[in-house]
N, C-alpha and C positions, 0 to 999 in steps of 0.2 A: 382548508383542504377538503372538507366535506361539502363546501359550497358548490364544488364542481358537480357532485353527485345530484344535488337537489335543485340546482339552478339550470333549467333547460336551455336558457339563452346562452349559457357558457359553451354548450356543445356547438351551437351554430356560429357564435361570434368569435370564439377563440379556441381553435383546435390545439394551438401550442400550449395553452393552459391545461387542456385536457391531458395531453401527452405528459406534461410536467407532473400533473397530479397522479397519473398512472405510475410514472417512474418512482415518485416519492412513496406512493402506496406500496409498490413492489419492494422497495428498499426496507421500509418499515416492517412489512410482512416477513421478509427474509431475516431481518434482525430478530424479530419475535420468535420465529421458528428456530433460529440458531440458539438463542438463549434458552428456549424450552428444551431443545435437544441436549443442551449442556446441563440441564436441571438447575439453571440459575434462577429462572422464574417458572412457577408451576403453570402449565397449560393443559387444560382438560382433554384436548384432542391428540396429545402426543403420548 
């Protein structure tokens, strides 16, 4: 997943992988925020 961020060639050769990575990252971020809001896991910024 983090390979997309650090591999510059991925931006040029595969926009589909970039979009997929952004969607996956968004979902993971949303889940973390949801769990943090529910006080299931401690998040410092909430």
